[in-house]
N, C-alpha and C positions, 0 to 999 in steps of 0.2 A: 466146370470146364473139364471134359473128359479127354485124356491124352492116352492114346493107344501106344503101347510099347511091344514091339516084336523082337524076340530073342531066339537065336538058333545056334546050335553047335555046327561048325563048318570045317573043323580040323585045321585048316590053314586059309589065309587070305581074308580073314575077318577084320573087324575094326576095333576089337577089344580082346582082352584075355590073351595077350601075346599072339593074336591072329587066329585063335581057335574058335572065337565066337563072333557073331555078327548081330548088331542090334540096329533098330531104327524106330523113330518116333513119328507119329502122325497126330498133330502137325509137327513138322521138324523144328520149327522155331515157335516157341510159345510166347505170344505177346499178350500180356495182361493189361487191360485198360480200365476195368471196373474195380472199385474198392471192394475189399472183403470177398475175393474170388476163391471158391473152393476148387483146388486143382486135384483131380483124381487121376493118378497114373495107374493104368490097367494093363496087365499082360493080355495081349490079343489072343483070339481064338486060335490063331496060327502058331502060337507059342506052346511048345510041348509042356505037358503037365510036370515034367521033371524040374522045371524052373519055378522058383518062388522068389518073392520080393523079401529082402532082409531088412532094409531100412532106406531112408532118404537123408542125405547130408548136403549141406550147402555152405556157401561163403557169405551168408546173409548178414552183412555188417550193420544194417539198419533195422534189425528185428522185424522184418516184414513177414516172416513165416512163423506160424504157431507150430507146436510139436506135431509131427506126422503120426497118423493112425493107420496101422495095418488092418486090412479088411479082406473078406471073401477068401479065407484059407490061404492068406499071404499071396493072393493073385492081384491085389491092388493096394495102393497106399494113397491116403488123402491128406492134403495139407491146406490150411487156410493161408492165403496170401493177402495181407492187409492192403498192399499196393498203395501206400501213401507217399512213396519216394520213387522217382525215376532211377532205375538202376538195371544193370545186367547182373544177374545172380548166377553164379556157377552152382549147378545142382548135379548130384549124382544119385541115381536110383541104383542101389546095390542089390543085384540079383544073384541068387545062388543056384548052381546046377547041382541038384540033389543026387545025381548019378556019380559025378566026379568029385563033388565037394568044392569045386572052384567057385570063387566069387567074381562077379562080372560087374564092372562099373559102366553104367549107361548114363551118359551125361548130355542132357538136352540144353539148349540155350533158352533161358527164361528172361524175358525183357519186361520190366515193370514200366509202363507208360500210363500213369494215372490221368484220367479225364480231369481237367481243372476248370 
């Protein structure tokens, strides 16, 4: 499952980083229905090269996620989602602006809805 993440510096009016940054996901709600789904969060082509992915953190209380792996020069991060329990998992892909040094929390909604 590929999830595109677009990040931009906007100075004000954004949705993260005290309004200085804007981010969006496609799809905006990530619904996982199959077991053992590889979720690949990728910075979109529209995202400036100054942005890199630092890490992925989550509130995964049911051990659904395996450790995340950074790939492609820190432009993507992959995580295996076991998807054995129905749950809403709070996730944050932590992106760094290498120009300013700022860290930006980009948090999609991840819904585990296993086929039974």
